[in-house]
TITORRO-439157 format. One record per residue (C-alpha): residue in three letters; x, y negated, z negated. Coordinates in steps of 0.001 Angstrom, whole numbers, padded with zeros to 6 digits, always signed. Layout:
BEGIN
alaXYZ
...
# end
This chain:
BEGIN
met+071781-009717-035909
lys+069307-011662-034074
phe+069921-013961-030945
ile+067762-016328-029038
val+067844-015339-025369
thr+066620-017364-022514
ile+065137-015620-019493
ser+064614-017475-015942
gln+063930-016128-012310
asp+065818-017029-009788
glu+064728-017972-005823
asp+065446-014204-005191
gly+063511-013124-007812
met+065807-011406-010036
tyr+065454-012400-013671
ile+068542-014024-015264
ala+069099-013486-018955
asp+071475-015839-021247
cys+072555-015854-024706
pro+073551-019439-025512
ser+075126-018507-028752
ile+077441-016272-027264
pro+079618-018297-024322
gly+079396-016431-020882
cys+076908-013371-022243
val+074497-013210-019004
ser+073178-010462-017560
gln+069922-009884-015039
gly+067517-007380-014057
arg+064891-006838-011154
thr+061894-007022-013877
lys+061972-009372-017156
asp+061973-005484-019176
glu+065307-004690-017229
ala+066798-008286-017826
ile+066201-007963-021657
gln+067403-004638-021882
asn+070727-005635-019829
ile+071463-008614-021888
arg+071045-006395-024999
asp+073694-004334-023783
ala+076080-007393-022696
ile+075521-008599-026173
val+076722-005961-028002
glu+079781-005232-025530
cys+080519-009152-025845
leu+080491-009137-029500
glu+082936-006210-029518
val+085478-007838-027117
arg+085301-011229-029182
ser+086033-009048-032006
glu+088750-007316-030612
arg+090267-010604-029427
gly+089838-012231-032827
ile+087359-014711-030689
pro+084729-016387-033074
leu+081659-014199-032309
thr+079315-016949-031732
phe+079113-020347-030616
phe+076875-021579-033056
# end
């Protein structure tokens, strides 16, 4: 599966990564690359939890 991820930088310089199609799936990193890797891990975890609980995997 491929997901759209948005990345922004907060006022402290941290990169915030969000996967809008999976509610609550957000991560961060000190660098853009770290944020991307962290959101990849978060997506896997979010999908596993949603599957275990019988929640639809994505919002869209």
